[in-house]
C-alpha positions in Angstrom: 223.3 263.9 32.5 220.0 263.9 34.0 219.3 261.1 36.3 215.6 261.6 37.1 214.5 259.0 34.6 216.9 256.4 35.7 216.0 256.8 39.3 212.3 256.6 38.7 212.6 253.5 36.4 214.9 251.8 38.8 212.5 252.6 41.8 209.3 251.2 39.9 211.3 248.2 38.7 212.5 247.4 42.2 209.2 248.2 43.7 207.5 245.6 41.3 210.0 243.0 42.1 209.9 243.8 45.9 206.0 243.3 46.0 206.2 240.2 43.8 208.8 238.5 45.8 207.2 239.7 49.2 203.7 238.5 48.5 204.2 235.8 45.7 207.6 234.1 46.4 206.4 230.6 45.5 205.2 232.1 42.0 208.6 234.0 41.3 210.5 230.9 42.3 208.4 228.6 40.1 208.7 230.8 37.1 212.6 230.7 37.4 212.6 227.0 37.6 213.1 226.6 41.3 211.2 224.1 43.6 210.1 226.4 46.6 210.9 225.2 50.1 210.3 227.1 53.6 213.8 228.5 53.8 214.0 229.5 50.3 210.6 231.3 50.4 211.7 233.3 53.5 214.9 234.3 51.8 213.1 235.5 48.8 210.6 237.5 51.2 213.6 238.9 52.7 215.0 239.9 49.4 211.7 241.4 48.6 211.9 243.6 51.6 215.4 244.9 50.6 214.1 245.8 47.0 211.3 247.8 48.5 213.8 249.6 50.6 216.0 250.3 47.6 212.9 251.3 45.7 211.8 253.9 48.1 215.5 255.2 48.5 215.6 255.6 44.7 212.2 257.2 44.4 213.0 259.7 47.2 216.2 260.6 45.6 215.0 261.0 42.0 215.3 264.8 42.2 218.7 265.2 43.5 222.1 265.6 41.5 223.8 262.3 41.0 227.0 261.5 39.4 230.8 262.0 40.0 231.0 263.1 43.7 227.4 263.9 44.0 225.3 261.3 45.9 228.2 258.9 45.4 227.1 256.4 47.9 223.6 256.2 46.3 225.0 255.7 42.8 227.7 253.3 44.1 225.1 251.1 46.0 222.9 250.9 43.0 225.6 250.1 40.7 227.1 247.3 42.8 223.6 245.7 43.3 222.6 245.9 39.8 226.0 244.6 38.3 226.3 241.8 40.8 222.9 240.4 40.3 223.3 240.7 36.6 226.4 238.6 36.8 225.0 236.2 39.1 221.8 235.7 36.9 223.9 235.5 33.9 226.0 232.5 35.3 222.8 230.8 36.5 221.2 231.2 33.0 224.3 229.7 31.4 224.6 226.8 33.8 221.0 226.0 34.0 219.8 227.1 30.6 216.8 229.1 32.0 215.6 231.8 29.5 213.9 233.7 32.3 217.1 234.0 34.1 218.8 235.4 31.0 216.1 237.9 30.5 216.5 239.0 34.0 220.2 239.3 33.7 219.7 241.5 30.6 217.5 243.9 32.5 219.7 244.1 35.5 222.6 244.5 33.2 221.1 247.6 31.6 220.6 249.1 35.1 224.1 248.3 35.9 225.6 249.9 32.8 223.4 253.0 33.4 224.2 253.5 36.9 227.9 252.7 35.9 227.8 255.7 33.5 226.3 258.0 36.3 228.7 256.8 38.9 232.0 257.3 36.6 230.9 260.6 34.9 230.5 264.1 36.2 226.8 265.3 35.9 228.2 268.5 34.2 226.6 271.9 34.1 223.4 272.7 32.5 223.9 274.3 29.1 221.8 277.4 28.8 220.1 278.2 25.4 220.0 281.8 25.7 222.7 283.9 24.1 224.6 286.7 25.6 224.9 290.0 23.6 
């Protein structure tokens, strides 16, 4: 399985979230139905820094072989992050009935499943289209 697309998409997604939460935390919180206060704004900005860190990590690793035992810490970190955030967002969406949280949970869930497949499968050998005579 080629993981270049996964790494690029996750890097772009996390970079967008990172910039949004770093520079517009009040808008992000308001969009998800939360009244911003100083402590929450600081935590959201710190989360933005983490997202930017993950984004640059994924972007720089987009060309390496990932899956099975190859780059396992990278795949495991991404899988754990996306899976846990998806579960937390789904729980919050159910509890508070906020559609934006449910939408975010779906996006994070898709990335979690994709990284899970990468994490728990061997990348396999590339199949050659040339035939031997």
